[in-house]
C-alpha positions as CSV (number, residue, x, y, z in Angstrom):
1,M,52.7,28.8,-68.9
2,A,51.5,32.4,-68.5
3,S,50.2,31.5,-65.0
4,E,53.5,30.1,-64.0
5,K,55.3,33.2,-65.1
6,V,53.0,35.4,-63.3
7,T,53.7,33.4,-60.1
8,F,57.4,33.5,-60.7
9,E,57.4,37.3,-61.1
10,Q,55.3,37.6,-58.0
11,T,57.8,35.5,-56.1
12,V,60.6,37.8,-57.3
13,Q,58.8,40.9,-56.3
14,K,58.2,39.4,-52.9
15,L,61.9,38.5,-52.3
16,S,62.9,42.0,-53.5
17,E,60.4,43.7,-51.0
18,A,61.9,41.5,-48.2
19,N,65.3,42.5,-49.3
20,I,64.5,46.1,-49.3
21,S,62.7,45.9,-45.9
């Protein structure tokens, strides 16, 4: 469960970074 949350948070961060770029 924790691992899945970490992966989800990482995906959100990558999407946010892509939006900022």
